C-alpha positions in Angstrom: 9.6 -5.4 27.5 7.6 -7.5 25.1 5.8 -7.2 21.8 2.0 -6.9 22.5 0.7 -6.6 18.9 1.9 -6.6 15.3 -0.1 -4.9 12.6 0.3 -4.5 8.8 -1.7 -2.2 6.6 -1.5 -3.6 3.1 -3.4 -0.4 1.8 -2.4 2.9 3.3 -5.0 4.7 5.5 -7.5 1.8 5.7 -7.8 -0.7 8.5 -5.0 -3.1 9.1 -4.4 -6.8 9.9 -3.2 -7.9 13.4 -0.7 -10.8 13.1 0.9 -13.3 15.4 4.2 -12.8 13.7 5.8 -10.6 11.0 9.0 -10.4 8.9 11.4 -7.5 9.1 12.4 -6.2 5.7 14.4 -3.1 4.7 11.0 -1.4 3.9 9.4 -2.3 7.2 7.1 -5.3 8.0 6.6 -7.5 5.0 3.6 -6.4 2.9 3.0 -3.2 4.9 1.6 -0.2 3.0 2.4 -1.4 -0.5 -0.9 -0.1 -2.0 -2.6 3.3 -1.8 -6.0 4.6 -3.0 -6.1 7.5 -5.5 -8.8 9.9 -6.8 -8.5 11.0 -10.4 -8.0 14.8 -10.8 -9.3 16.9 -13.6 -5.8 17.6 -15.0 -5.3 13.8 -15.5 -3.1 13.4 -12.3 -3.9 11.6 -9.1 -4.8 12.8 -5.6 -3.6 10.6 -2.7 -6.3 9.6 -0.3 -5.7 9.9 3.4 -8.1 9.0 6.3 -7.6 12.4 7.9 -9.1 14.0 4.7 -11.5 11.1 3.8 -12.5 9.6 7.1 -14.8 7.1 5.2 -11.6 5.1 4.5 -12.0 3.8 8.1 -14.9 1.7 6.9 -12.7 -0.6 4.8 -11.1 -3.5 6.6 -8.2 -5.7 5.4 -8.4 -9.3 6.4 -6.6 -12.6 5.8 -8.5 -15.2 3.8 -11.1 -17.0 6.1 -9.5 -20.4 5.1 -6.2 -19.5 6.8 -7.1 -17.6 10.0 -3.9 -18.6 11.8 -1.5 -17.9 9.0 0.2 -14.6 8.3 2.0 -13.0 5.4 5.3 -13.9 7.0 4.8 -17.6 7.6 6.0 -20.5 5.5 2.4 -21.2 4.5 1.5 -17.5 4.0 -1.5 -16.6 1.9 -0.9 -14.9 -1.4 -3.7 -12.4 -1.0 -5.8 -10.5 1.4 -9.5 -9.5 1.3 -11.0 -6.1 1.8 -14.5 -5.7 3.3 -16.7 -2.6 3.4 -18.8 -2.2 6.6 -21.8 0.1 6.0 -22.3 2.5 8.9 -25.6 3.6 10.4 -26.5 6.0 9.0 -25.0 5.1 5.6 -22.6 7.5 4.0 -22.4 6.4 0.4 -25.4 5.5 -1.8 -26.4 1.8 -1.4 -24.7 -0.6 -3.9 -24.6 -4.4 -4.0 -20.8 -4.4 -4.0 -20.9 -3.0 -0.4 -22.1 -6.4 0.8 -19.3 -8.2 -0.9 -15.5 -8.6 -0.4 -12.7 -8.3 -2.9 -9.4 -10.3 -3.0 -6.2 -8.5 -3.6 -2.7 -10.2 -4.1 0.1 -9.1 -1.8 2.4 -9.2 -4.8 0.5 -8.5 -8.0 1.7 -9.2 -11.5 2.4 -5.9 -13.1 2.7 -7.1 -16.7 -0.9 -6.1 -17.6 -1.1 -3.0 -15.3 -1.0 0.6 -16.4 2.1 2.4 -15.0 1.7 5.9 -13.8 3.5 8.3 -11.4 2.4 9.8 -8.1 3.6 12.6 -5.9 5.0 11.3 -2.7 6.0 14.9 -1.6 9.7 14.0 -1.1 9.5 12.0 -4.3 7.7 14.1 -6.8 7.3 11.5 -9.5 7.2 8.0 -8.0 6.2 5.0 -10.2 2.9 3.2 -9.4 0.7 0.7 -11.2 -3.1 1.0 -11.4 -4.9 -2.2 -10.5 -7.5 -3.9 -12.7 -10.9 -2.5 -13.6 -12.8 -4.9 -11.4 -10.9 -3.9 -8.3 -11.3 -0.2 -9.1 -15.0 -0.6 -9.8 -15.5 -2.2 -6.4 -13.8 0.6 -4.5 -15.7 3.2 -6.6 -19.0 1.5 -5.8 -18.3 1.4 -2.0 -17.0 5.0 -1.8 -19.7 6.4 -4.0 -17.2 8.4 -6.1 -14.3 7.4 -8.5 -11.4 5.7 -6.8 -8.5 3.5 -8.1 -6.1 1.3 -6.2 -2.4 1.6 -7.0 0.5 -0.6 -6.1 3.9 1.1 -5.5 5.8 -1.9 -4.3 8.7 -2.5 -1.9 11.3 0.1 -2.7 10.0 3.4 -1.5 12.7 6.0 -1.1 15.4 7.7 -3.2 19.0 8.6 -2.8 19.7 12.3 -2.0 22.6 14.4 -3.5 25.5 15.4 -1.3 24.4 19.0 -1.6 21.3 18.2 0.4 22.3 19.4 3.9 19.5 17.5 5.7 20.3 14.3 4.0 24.1 14.8 4.6 23.5 15.2 8.3 21.4 12.0 8.4 24.1 10.1 6.5 26.8 11.3 8.9 24.6 10.0 11.8 23.9 6.7 10.0 27.7 6.1 9.6 27.8 5.8 13.4 24.6 3.8 13.8 25.1 1.4 10.9 28.6 1.9 9.4 28.5 -1.0 7.1 25.1 -0.1 5.6 25.2 3.7 5.6 25.6 3.8 1.8 22.3 2.0 1.4 20.3 4.7 3.1 17.6 6.4 1.1 14.9 8.9 2.1 11.2 9.5 1.9 8.5 11.3 3.9 6.9 7.9 4.8 8.6 5.9 7.5 9.3 2.2 7.1 7.5 1.4 10.4 6.0 2.9 13.5 6.5 1.8 17.1 4.3 2.8 20.0 3.7 1.7 23.6 0.7 0.5 25.5 1.7 2.7 28.5 1.7 5.9 26.5 -1.8 5.0 25.1 -3.0 4.5 28.7 -1.7 7.9 29.6 -4.1 9.4 27.0 -7.2 7.8 28.5 -7.7 10.4 31.4 -7.7 13.2 28.8 -11.1 12.1 27.5 -14.0 12.8 29.7 -16.5 10.2 30.6 -16.0 6.5 29.7 -14.3 7.1 26.4 -10.8 5.8 25.9 -8.1 6.5 23.3 -8.0 3.8 20.6 -4.6 2.5 19.5 -5.7 1.7 16.0 -6.2 5.3 15.3 -2.5 5.9 15.6 -1.8 3.1 13.0 1.3 1.5 14.7 3.1 -1.6 13.3 4.7 -2.7 16.6 3.0 -2.1 20.0 5.3 -2.7 23.0 4.2 -3.4 26.6 6.2 -3.3 29.8 7.6 0.3 29.7 6.7 3.6 31.3 4.6 6.1 29.4 6.5 8.2 26.9 9.8 6.4 27.4 9.9 5.9 23.7 10.7 9.6 23.2 14.3 8.6 24.0 14.6 5.2 22.3 17.3 4.8 19.7 17.2 1.1 18.7 15.1 -2.0 19.3 16.8 -5.4 19.2 14.8 -8.7 19.1 17.1 -11.3 20.7 15.2 -14.4 19.6 15.5 -13.7 15.9 18.4 -11.2 15.8 16.3 -8.5 14.2 17.1 -4.9 14.8 15.3 -1.6 14.2 16.9 1.9 14.3 14.5 4.5 15.6 15.1 7.9 13.9 12.1 10.3 14.3 9.1 11.2 16.3 5.6 10.7 14.7 3.8 14.0 14.8 0.0 13.6 14.8 -2.8 15.1 12.7 -6.6 15.0 12.5 -6.6 11.3 11.7 -6.6 10.5 15.4 -10.0 12.2 15.6 -11.7 9.9 13.1 -14.7 7.9 14.3 -13.6 4.5 13.0 -17.1 2.9 13.2 -19.0 5.6 11.4 -16.4 6.8 8.9 -16.5 10.4 9.8 -14.7 12.9 12.2 -15.5 12.1 15.8 -18.0 14.0 17.8 -17.7 14.7 21.5 -14.6 13.6 23.3 -13.3 11.3 20.5 -13.2 14.3 18.1 -11.0 16.3 20.5 -8.1 14.0 21.1 -5.7 15.9 18.9 -6.5 19.1 20.7 -6.1 17.5 24.1 -2.6 16.1 23.2 -1.5 19.6 22.3 -1.1 20.6 25.9 1.9 18.5 26.8 2.9 16.3 23.8 4.3 19.0 21.5 7.8 17.8 22.5 9.6 17.9 19.2 11.3 21.3 18.6 11.5 20.6 14.9 7.7 20.3 14.6 6.5 22.3 17.6 2.9 22.7 16.5 1.9 19.0 16.4 1.8 16.5 19.3 4.0 13.4 19.2 2.9 9.8 19.7 5.2 7.0 18.7 8.6 6.6 17.0 9.4 6.1 13.3 12.2 3.7 12.4 13.5 1.2 9.9 14.9 -2.3 10.2 18.7 -2.8 9.8 18.8 -6.6 10.4 16.3 -9.2 9.2 14.3 -11.4 11.5 10.9 -12.7 12.2 9.2 -11.0 15.2 6.3 -12.5 17.1 3.8 -11.4 19.7 5.3 -12.0 23.1 8.9 -11.6 22.0 11.3 -9.9 24.3 12.7 -6.6 23.1 15.9 -4.9 24.2 15.9 -1.1 24.0 18.8 1.3 23.6 18.1 4.8 24.9 19.6 8.1 24.0 20.1 11.2 26.1 18.3 13.6 23.8 15.0 13.7 22.1 14.9 13.6 18.3 14.2 16.7 16.3 12.1 16.4 13.2 13.9 17.7 10.0 11.5 16.7 7.3 13.2 13.5 6.0 12.9 9.9 7.0 15.8 7.5 6.3 15.3 3.8 5.4 17.5 1.1 3.8 17.3 0.0 0.2 18.8 -3.4 1.2 20.1 -5.3 4.2 23.3 -6.2 2.3 26.4 -4.5 3.8 28.2 -2.0 1.6 31.4 -3.3 0.0 34.2 -3.0 2.6 37.3 -1.0 2.0 40.5 -2.9 1.5 41.7 -1.2 4.6 38.4 -0.9 6.6 39.7 1.6 9.1 40.3 4.2 6.4 36.6 4.3 5.4 35.7 5.5 8.9 38.0 8.5 9.1 38.0 11.9 7.4 39.8 12.5 4.1 42.7 14.5 5.6 43.6 11.8 8.0 43.4 9.1 5.3 45.7 11.3 3.1 48.2 11.7 6.0 48.2 7.9 6.5 48.7 7.2 2.8 51.8 9.6 2.8 53.3 7.8 5.8 52.8 4.4 4.2 54.3 5.5 0.9 57.3 6.9 2.8 57.8 3.6 4.6 57.7 1.7 1.3 60.3 4.1 -0.3 62.6 3.8 2.8 62.4 0.0 2.6 63.1 0.1 -1.2 66.4 2.1 -0.6 67.5 0.0 2.4 71.0 -1.6 2.0 71.0 -5.4 1.6 72.3 -5.9 5.1 69.9 -3.3 6.6 70.8 -0.2 8.4 73.3 -0.1 11.3 73.8 2.7 13.7 77.2 3.5 12.2 75.7 3.7 8.7 73.0 6.0 9.8 75.5 8.1 11.8 77.8 8.5 8.7 74.8 9.3 6.5 73.6 12.1 8.8 77.1 13.2 9.9 76.5 12.2 13.5 79.9 12.2 15.4 
């Protein structure tokens, strides 16, 4: 099995950038989904924009600077910014504006010193910090959309710890102790996965569902890593991906349930008509395979990196399979850092339950006490027999 394509989406819900190579970070592929677009609300808050609700977002394309077409955000000569281009559809959706014929440059890692800090609702994270970008950037997006929009940066550390009283998080943590014992304490949670993995074979299995010459489009599913060389829907059982060339590793934790975004007409920025607008319905027949989310069809697997590495198109991939399919439970784990948690002075004890550790401590203390009271010459059979009245 090999990597067929790598894609990052610097801004959530708009078009991504296909790369020859990418870097695995605890938060997914480097520079992926670090920005999002917001609409101001009357109460002073922000409404997150999503291509399933605002299909016109599909008209915005992220690109690398024209001067470095072969470089990527993970290379040693990586560009510091990307450009966004608006492609006016026919017929046009927004009122004509000169900005629609221009591009705008956005840094991958902006300076936040002069940015306005706000908070946004990430569902699992009710008040997550974000920084509103400069007036020029926001004016460009507003002109292209035809209504007020701002761009916000939320950075590289999406996810929060969960209290021990959270039963769902506790079950995840128990599972993570088996999968990544040295990193389990670094696990945090969000409702946005670190990355998404899909297969070319599964996409091909969708083509016959569309009548005529139309085919399913992989870009609508917004994967980060597309794999080739497997059977359709094998990924339903995948547990881990290992990349032998670089040593990188990804733990796959959840199925990706699909919504109306797969019905979007990417070229016209609206919901699809005809067969392209029926894909979600056609997937309902046999792809509602997750008992934890039985009303939505599944395509692809969510996961998060547990070991760093650079992955490239054409790289070999080793898959570990499980016996059961995942069941969605509403939370998506990810790491805050690759660094292993501090090891116990006696590592074995950190992997067993408290009652067994307590019993071990008692035995060890008893041995120390016995050694402390041992006669200078040690114990002999006769001394032990006299002590215990053995005749």
